[in-house]
Residue, then its C-alpha position, 0 to 999 in steps of 0.5 A: m466513472k469516477g474513483v475514490i481512494l480511502h486514505g484514513g485510518h489510524g494505522t495502529r499496527l504500523r506504529p511508530l511509522t504512523h506517528t508522523g504520517p498516514k500509513q498509505l504514504i509508507p513507500v514500497a519500492n520507493k513509491p507510496i502505497s496509495q500512489y500505486v492505487l492512484e496510478d491504477l485508477r488513472d491507467s484504467g481511464i479514471k481521471e476524476i478522483a476523490i481522496i478521503l482524508g483521515d485525521v493522521y496528518p492529512e496535510k501530508v497527503k495534500e502536500y504530496y498529491g496536490d491537485g493531481e496534475r503531476f499524476g495526470v488526474r484531478i483530485t478532490y479532497i473530502h475529510q472524514g476525520e476519525p475512522r468511522g468505517i469504510a461505509h461511512a467514508v463511501g457515504l461522504c462521496e455522494d455529491f462527488v460521484e455520478e452513477a458508477f464509481v470505484v472505491y479503492l482502499g489506499d493501502n491495498l496493492l493488486k497485481g495486474g490492476i483493475s482496468s478490465y474490471v472497470k470496463e466490465f462494470s461500466e458495461s454491465d447493469l450491476d449495482a455492485m461488484i466486489l473483488l475477492c481473493e483466496v486467503v490463508k486466514p479469512q477470519l481476518f477479513g470480510v468473507a464471502k458466503f456462497d450457495d451450493e451453486g457458487k452464487l454470492v449470497g452474503l458477506v460476513e465481517k471477520p467471522k470466527v468460522p469463515p463461510s469460505s476462504y475468499a476475502l473481500t479485497g479493498i476494491y469495490f464497484f458501486r452505483r448510487a443504490i449503495f448510498d440509500t443502503i448506507r443510510r440504513l446502517k447502524p454502527s457495528w460493535r466496532g463503532e463503524l459503518e461496515i461496508t460488508e453489511a451495506i453490500h449484504l443489504l444490497l444482496v438481500n434486497g434484490y439488487k444486482v451484486d456480483h463478484r470476481i476472483v482476482s487472478g494475481w496477488w493482492k496485498d493488504t498492507g496493514t502490518p510491518d510484515d505485510i509492508l515487507e512482503a508487498n515490497r518483495l512482490v513489487l521488486d519481483e517485477l523490477q526492471t533494471r535501470i541505471d541512471g546513477t554512477v557505478e564505479n565498478q560494474s561487478s558491484l551489481q548483480g541481478r535486477i537493480s534500479l539506481g536513481s540519478g545522482s546516486i553513487v555505488k562505490s567500488g567494493a560495494l555489492i548490490r544484489g537484486p532485486a533492489v532499488i536505490g533512489e536519487g542522490s544516495m551513496i553506497e560506500g565500499d564494502v557495503y552489501i545491499g541484499p535482495y528485496t531491499s529498497i533504499g530511498n533518496g538521499v540515503v548514505v550507507i557506510k562502513s561494511g554493513e549489510i542490509e537485506n529484505s528491508i525498506v530504508m526511507d529518504g534521508c537516512v544515514i546507516d553507519v554500522n558494521d552489522r547486518i540489518i534484516d527484515s526492517i523498515i527504517g523511517p525517513n531521516t533516521r540515523i543508525v550508528l555503531d559507536r564501537e566495534s562489535k560482532p555482526s549479529g543481524r538486527r531487525f528494526i521498525i523505526g519511525e521518522s527522524s530517530q537516532i539509534i546508537f549501539 
């Protein structure tokens, strides 16, 4: 079985973070979201992977993943360009895949991974299998429709009145019948070829389509709040690992990962779950609260507080203030140029920005 990672889309809801790179490379717990996807495929025994590139800095994707060797896989790049729908992206893979394959959206996270589903689909005679998850707002997703006996009978894209509370996750298992179906599609009102319609056509034309309901959490990381929630979910499973230097062990509370070359000065307090990358400096009197990810080469000085936030590589945070619920892009400087009363500030800041307040 081969794997396909969709790495396109404009990420408009994540701007300005996506002005300088694709949304799938935004880090969660110091790892790009699409790397979790790639590693899930690899750990499920899938080593031949195609990455479908969009038109938002595709060169950054190639630069990060290369030929896949350092991740233990072989990567083929296929260019989609501007977004024309998931089904269109899948159709581009016809020459890459063989019989059975899995399509995985590069901005999705799934607790527990897909290895059991890979095995099940490989051993089945199904033409397609979809993974569903119960959600609070199904109208935001593609939604499954069942008959009175619980059999899957249809799919509807973003319905005003959802037929169920079960949403399509961004993970699909297909055999080659899907390509003939995609060729029959017409663009939707969004101007895209909808994967929900393609699977629906498989159903109504008598192909064998089944579903599974995921048992763990699933997260579609389409907004800043989604990114922060995904960061919390991943950090909830963090294991303590200290490779850097801690001047006073009382500075660490809870589960913390500290990368090599990083220093936590005496007087600082890191309360986990939290992750700090390599070569970072946390000065004395700084407080890093739970559910915070600090990237590589970050410097946090003065007596500021950071909580429930993501601070990407190369940032300098020099404030006597409280930063909460924030995503701070790489190489950003946030500097307080005067004394002020701590108040609690929230930022969504793109790459190489400078904030002085």
